[in-house]
C-alpha positions in Angstrom: -0.2 0.0 -0.2 1.6 3.2 -0.9 1.4 6.4 2.0 -1.6 8.1 0.0 -3.3 5.1 -0.1 -3.3 4.4 3.7 -3.5 7.9 3.9 -6.7 7.8 2.5 -7.9 4.9 4.0 -7.1 6.2 7.4 -9.1 9.6 7.0 -12.2 8.0 5.8 -12.3 6.1 9.7 -10.7 9.3 11.2 -12.2 12.6 9.3 -10.9 15.3 12.0 -7.7 14.4 10.1 -8.3 15.3 7.0 -6.2 17.7 5.2 -3.6 17.2 7.9 0.1 17.4 6.6 2.1 14.0 7.8 5.7 13.1 6.8 7.1 9.6 5.4 10.1 7.5 6.8 11.4 3.9 7.1 12.9 4.0 10.3 17.3 3.7 9.4 18.5 0.5 11.1 16.8 -3.0 10.6 13.3 -0.9 9.3 11.1 -3.7 9.2 12.2 -5.2 13.2 11.5 -1.8 14.4 8.1 -1.1 12.6 7.3 -4.7 14.3 7.8 -3.3 17.5 5.7 0.0 17.1 2.6 -2.1 15.8 3.0 -4.2 18.5 3.0 -1.6 21.0 6.5 -2.0 22.7 8.4 0.9 20.6 6.5 4.2 21.6 9.8 6.7 21.4 12.3 7.8 19.5 14.8 9.8 19.3 17.3 11.9 17.1 20.0 14.9 16.8 19.0 18.4 17.8 20.7 20.9 15.9 19.3 24.1 16.6 16.9 23.5 13.5 13.2 22.3 12.8 12.2 19.6 15.0 8.9 17.2 15.6 6.1 19.2 17.4 3.6 17.3 19.6 0.7 17.2 17.1 3.1 15.9 13.7 1.5 12.6 12.1 3.6 10.5 10.0 3.6 7.3 7.9 6.0 4.8 8.6 7.2 2.3 5.7 8.9 -1.3 6.1 12.0 -2.1 3.9 10.2 -2.7 0.6 8.0 1.2 0.9 4.9 -0.5 1.5 3.2 2.0 3.9 2.2 0.2 7.2 1.6 2.2 9.8 0.3 5.9 10.8 2.1 7.2 14.3 1.5 11.0 15.6 3.7 12.3 18.0 2.2 13.4 21.5 5.0 14.5 23.2 9.0 16.0 22.3 11.4 17.1 24.8 14.9 18.4 23.7 17.4 16.8 26.2 21.2 16.7 26.4 22.5 13.3 25.4 24.5 12.8 28.6 
């Protein structure tokens, strides 16, 4: 399924999201294993390097792709924190 197809299916069930922007991404290392953890509710957070530019915001929506490029999940950021690495 493409990201557009998954999004159309989603907004038919959740019309309040219609017109909202979304990002599309694949997890970097071992994307299928990390996607599986998300789908099973075991992976509920992630991190990235903050370089002082734009960062995610609560309410941002993303579609996660598997390693073959198929859209598998839609997630919404609930909380974003910038904390020191160390």
